[in-house]
C-alpha positions, 0 to 999 in steps of 0.5 A, a space after each residue: 500499500 503506498 503512502 496516498 492509500 495508508 492516508 486514505 484509507 487509515 487517515 481523519 477522513 478515512 470514511 469519507 474516503 472509503 466510500 467514494 473508493 467503491 467504484 466501477 472502472 473510471 470513465 474518467 481520466 486525470 489530466 495534471 494541468 498546473 502544479 496545483 490544478 487538476 482537470 477529470 475529464 470524461 472519455 465521453 462528451 455528450 449529454 450527461 459527460 461532463 468534466 471536472 477540475 480540482 485545486 489542490 491547494 488549501 483545503 482544496 477546492 473542487 468545481 463541479 461535480 458529476 451526473 451521479 452518485 457512482 460517477 461522482 465517486 470515481 472522480 473524488 478517488 481519482 482526486 484522492 491519489 493527488 489530494 486525500 484531503 477531503 475537499 473544502 470547497 466544491 463550486 458548482 458552475 450551473 444548476 444542470 444536473 450533469 455539474 451537481 447531482 453528485 454533490 452529496 459526495 463531497 460530504 462537509 465541503 462549502 458548495 458555492 453558486 451563484 443565485 441564478 445557479 442556486 435558485 434553479 436547483 430544483 426546476 428539474 429533478 433526479 426523481 424525474 430523470 429516473 422516471 424518463 431514463 427506466 421508461 419501457 417505451 419513450 415517447 419520440 420526443 425523448 428517445 435520445 434524452 432516454 438512450 443517452 441517460 441509461 449509463 447513468 443511474 439517478 435513484 440514489 442522488 440526493 440534491 445537496 444545495 449550495 450553502 454559500 450563493 454569491 450574486 457576483 464575482 468572488 475571489 478564494 484564496 487556497 494558502 498562495 494560490 488565487 481562484 476567481 469566481 467569475 458571473 458570465 451569465 446568463 449564457 449558457 444559463 442563468 447562474 454561469 460561473 467560470 473559474 480562473 486560476 489566474 498564476 497558473 494559467 487555467 479557465 474552467 469553464 463549465 458548460 460556457 464551453 463545449 469542446 468537439 461537441 456541439 453546445 445546447 442551452 435551454 435559457 441564456 443568450 447568444 449575444 452573452 455566450 459569445 461575450 463570455 467566450 470572448 471575455 475568457 479568451 481576453 484572460 489569455 489561459 494557457 488551459 482550457 477545461 470545457 463542461 464537455 469534451 477534452 481539455 484545451 487552450 485558446 482556440 478551443 474558445 476561439 472555434 466555440 465562439 466562431 461556431 455561435 457567430 456563423 450559426 447566429 448570422 445565418 440563422 438571424 437572415 432565415 428568420 428575416 427569410 421565414 424558413 423553418 428551423 429545420 429549413 434554416 438548419 440545412 442551410 449551414 455549413 457546418 464545415 469543421 464543426 459536423 464532427 462534434 459529438 451530437 451536431 443535431 443540437 444545431 436544431 435548438 440552437 436556432 429555436 434559440 436564435 429565432 426566439 431571440 430575434 421575435 424579441 423573447 426575454 432570455 428566460 422565456 421557457 421554450 416549448 422543449 418538445 417541438 424542439 426535441 421534434 425538430 432536433 430528432 428530425 435534424 438527427 435522422 437527417 444528419 445519420 442518412 
């Protein structure tokens, strides 16, 4: 048994780490980016397969838990190998379940989130997700999400809410390491935070960045999303940890911004011309983005831009059934 394992199994937090070490083979890989910053990257980038991060200084800070308890136990076990103490702080970048439904694993941690995240925590519950996941014959509009959730288990998720709610930016000092929580919403969601570790040149993006995976947002603003990407570009980080997809550099940020700009420009013209969402999608040259995971999410992005063209507020509810019907149809066309 190595020193780390001994500390985990016999140290003062042994009960916590015995809890988290009981996991199956991990779908995660831990990447050391700098002296104090690690990324946990999923092998897949699509729906539910989100990334996380660890700042291993002071009492430790984790950026985002994962979609279910099993996955988050794997995450905590990975972090325990390099930071055997129980992390003192957990930041939730936004309220979507794949970034916060594993919070219960980090027992005793201060959980920090923006008010726009904390106020939305119960909008969509793990109980409802488990009901959809276990449907025997889901409706066509739910078929994709039913398939995508097959590898998760929401039955033992207990919503564990933020304990510290912020309304603007916040700086945290972890001994000698400064961590800046930057509010950039509403972009992907109302409560979007990105986590900047300036002295080490790292930004952890939450779902403000999808890399090699088509983005999707059910609220927020396309203009704000582009502005958020530009803001982080101006920080000139060396390493960028997306909410989904592989760790990247500035080029990953630029690629995502160019995607949004291209889709927005085309969709605005199509809306003015009176085209349907699917006709608009057919006219967009996805170029290099067609190889991204789940490119059919384009239909949801066009729906959002159309709503913006109509003057709808960023938090106007979607007709989810209509959106998903177009997403499913575009998927059928792209997959041939």
